[in-house]
C-alpha positions in Angstrom: -90.4 -3.7 -77.0 -93.9 -2.8 -78.3 -94.2 0.9 -79.2 -96.4 2.7 -76.8 -98.9 4.6 -78.9 -100.8 6.3 -76.1 -100.6 6.9 -72.4 -104.2 8.0 -72.1 -104.8 5.1 -69.7 -102.2 6.4 -67.3 -104.7 8.3 -65.2 -102.6 8.3 -62.0 -99.9 9.3 -61.4 -99.9 10.6 -65.0 -97.4 10.6 -67.8 -94.9 12.9 -66.3 -94.7 11.6 -62.8 -94.8 8.0 -64.1 -92.0 8.5 -66.6 -89.7 10.4 -64.2 -90.2 7.6 -61.6 -89.5 5.0 -64.2 -86.2 6.8 -65.0 -85.0 7.8 -61.6 -86.3 5.0 -59.3 -84.1 2.2 -60.8 -81.1 4.4 -61.2 -81.2 5.6 -57.6 -81.5 2.0 -56.3 -78.5 1.0 -58.4 -76.4 3.9 -57.1 -77.5 3.0 -53.6 -76.3 -0.6 -53.7 -73.2 0.4 -55.6 -72.1 2.8 -52.9 -71.8 0.1 -50.3 -70.5 -2.7 -52.5 -67.1 -2.9 -50.8 -68.5 -3.7 -47.4 -69.5 -7.2 -46.2 -73.1 -8.1 -46.7 -74.3 -8.9 -43.1 -75.5 -6.5 -40.5 -72.5 -6.4 -38.1 -70.3 -5.3 -41.0 -72.9 -2.8 -42.2 -72.9 -1.2 -38.7 -69.1 -1.2 -38.6 -69.1 0.4 -42.0 -71.4 3.2 -40.8 -69.1 3.7 -37.8 -66.1 4.1 -40.1 -67.7 5.8 -43.1 -71.0 7.4 -41.8 -71.4 9.8 -44.8 -70.9 7.1 -47.4 -73.2 4.6 -45.8 -75.9 7.2 -45.0 -75.8 8.3 -48.7 -76.0 4.6 -49.8 -79.0 3.7 -47.7 -80.7 7.1 -48.3 -80.3 6.9 -52.1 -81.6 3.3 -52.2 -84.7 4.0 -50.2 -85.4 7.2 -52.3 -85.3 4.9 -55.3 -87.6 2.5 -53.6 -90.1 5.2 -52.8 -90.0 6.4 -56.4 -90.8 2.9 -57.6 -94.4 3.0 -56.5 -95.5 5.5 -59.2 -93.3 3.6 -61.7 -95.0 0.3 -60.8 -98.4 1.9 -61.0 -97.6 3.3 -64.4 -96.4 -0.1 -65.6 -99.5 -1.7 -64.2 -101.8 0.6 -66.2 -99.8 -0.1 -69.4 -100.2 -3.9 -68.8 -103.9 -3.8 -67.7 -105.3 -3.1 -71.1 -104.3 -6.6 -72.2 -103.8 -8.6 -68.9 -105.8 -6.9 -66.1 -105.5 -9.9 -63.7 -101.7 -10.1 -64.0 -101.5 -6.3 -63.8 -103.6 -6.3 -60.6 -101.8 -9.0 -58.8 -98.3 -8.0 -59.9 -99.0 -4.4 -59.0 -100.6 -5.2 -55.6 -97.8 -7.6 -54.5 -95.0 -5.4 -55.8 -96.3 -2.3 -54.0 -96.8 -4.2 -50.8 -93.2 -5.3 -51.1 -92.1 -1.7 -51.5 -93.9 -0.8 -48.3 -92.0 -3.6 -46.5 -88.7 -2.3 -47.8 -89.6 1.1 -46.6 -90.2 -0.3 -43.1 -86.8 -2.1 -43.2 -85.2 1.3 -44.1 -86.7 2.8 -40.9 -85.1 0.0 -38.8 -81.8 0.6 -40.7 -81.9 4.3 -39.8 -82.6 3.6 -36.1 -79.7 1.1 -36.0 -77.3 3.6 -37.5 -78.4 6.2 -34.9 -77.6 3.7 -32.2 -74.1 3.6 -33.6 -73.9 7.3 -33.6 -75.3 8.1 -30.1 -74.0 4.9 -28.3 -71.4 2.7 -30.0 -71.1 0.1 -32.7 -70.8 -2.8 -30.2 -74.1 -1.9 -28.4 -75.9 -1.3 -31.7 -74.7 -4.7 -33.0 -75.8 -6.4 -29.8 -79.3 -4.9 -29.9 -79.8 -5.8 -33.6 -78.5 -9.3 -33.0 -80.9 -9.9 -30.1 -83.9 -8.4 -31.9 -83.3 -9.5 -35.4 -85.9 -12.2 -35.5 -88.6 -10.3 -33.7 -92.0 -10.5 -35.3 -93.4 -7.5 -37.2 -96.4 -7.3 -39.5 -94.2 -6.6 -42.6 -92.6 -10.0 -42.4 -95.8 -11.3 -43.9 -94.9 -9.4 -47.0 -91.6 -11.1 -47.6 -93.1 -13.4 -50.3 -94.8 -10.4 -51.9 -91.4 -8.6 -52.2 -90.2 -11.5 -54.4 -93.3 -12.8 -56.1 -94.7 -9.4 -57.2 -91.9 -8.7 -59.6 -92.2 -12.1 -61.2 -95.9 -11.7 -61.8 -95.4 -8.1 -63.1 -92.7 -9.4 -65.5 -95.0 -12.1 -66.8 -97.7 -9.5 -67.3 -95.4 -7.1 -69.1 -94.3 -9.8 -71.5 -97.8 -11.2 -72.1 -99.2 -7.7 -72.8 -96.1 -6.9 -75.0 -95.4 -3.9 -72.9 -91.9 -5.2 -72.6 -90.1 -7.7 -74.8 -88.8 -11.0 -73.5 -85.3 -9.7 -72.6 -86.6 -6.7 -70.7 -89.3 -8.8 -69.0 -86.7 -11.2 -67.7 -84.6 -8.3 -66.6 -87.6 -6.9 -64.6 -88.2 -10.3 -63.0 -84.6 -10.3 -61.7 -85.7 -7.8 -59.1 -87.2 -10.7 -57.2 -83.6 -11.6 -56.3 -82.8 -8.3 -54.5 -81.9 -9.2 -50.9 -84.6 -8.2 -48.4 -84.6 -7.5 -44.7 -82.8 -5.2 -42.3 -79.3 -3.9 -42.8 -78.6 -5.8 -46.0 -75.4 -4.9 -47.8 -74.6 -5.4 -51.5 -74.2 -8.9 -52.9 -73.8 -10.0 -56.6 -77.6 -10.5 -56.6 -78.0 -6.8 -55.6 -76.2 -5.7 -58.8 -78.0 -8.2 -61.0 -81.4 -7.2 -59.7 -80.9 -3.4 -59.9 -79.1 -3.5 -63.2 -82.0 -5.6 -64.5 -84.5 -3.1 -63.2 -82.6 -0.3 -65.0 -82.6 -2.3 -68.3 -86.3 -3.0 -68.0 -87.7 0.4 -66.9 -85.4 3.2 -67.9 -86.1 2.7 -71.7 -89.8 2.4 -70.9 -89.5 5.7 -69.0 -88.1 7.5 -72.0 -90.9 6.0 -74.2 -93.6 7.1 -71.8 -92.0 10.6 -71.6 -91.9 11.0 -75.4 -95.5 9.9 -75.8 -98.1 12.7 -76.0 -97.7 16.4 -76.5 -94.5 18.2 -75.6 -95.1 20.8 -72.9 -94.1 24.4 -73.4 -90.9 25.9 -71.9 -93.2 27.9 -69.5 -94.9 24.7 -68.3 -91.6 22.9 -67.7 -90.2 26.0 -65.8 -93.4 26.3 -63.7 -93.4 22.6 -62.8 -89.6 22.7 -62.0 -89.9 25.7 -59.7 -93.0 24.3 -58.1 -91.4 20.9 -57.5 -88.3 22.6 -56.0 -90.4 24.7 -53.7 -92.3 21.6 -52.5 -89.1 19.7 -51.8 -87.6 22.5 -49.9 -90.9 23.0 -48.0 -91.2 19.3 -47.1 -87.5 19.3 -45.9 -87.9 22.4 -43.7 -91.2 21.1 -42.2 -89.6 17.7 -41.6 -86.6 19.3 -39.9 -88.8 21.4 -37.7 -90.8 18.3 -36.7 
């Protein structure tokens, strides 16, 4: 991998948010798909798994979508690293990949509703409703190609700009194989894709984190406390709403 000599071009979300997202996003997605690996891939079995193991499945889907949300600052950071050498590939790879992340977030909302149907009604009714509405049109279905194509373009841009070497770029491109849609369990492709994402982005996260001045202990403490307060505040407001 090319040594990153400066992160001055990472204007938003900045070096710290970008590096932490590069580190945590892929790991959370890998943990999420690993937690549900023993259950069958298709939605009736995912609903049945939630009925029998609600805490485990809720943790799996919540961890996975948390990683997905964290991926947008990670992708934006990668795009800015690529753009100095290949602005067109950075632009299209970033746009399509982030659109794909939005689509996966929508899918996660449908997943959550389906699991609530299991909880407040029963697994049979929930399965019947999902089965009868699975093919219903929604605007995010137009982003299915973006979900897959964005990672490939981003991987090509990362290699062409020498932001990632060939091995890490191929690993990044494997994310195009992560299954998409509602109530998708874990398949071998899920592991290949998320492990590839970790191989590509976690080392990059460390490199971005190390580049630039080291903050003081006081700064780290202040940011940590501030972040914790924000998370707790968001949680409490969300619960009240």
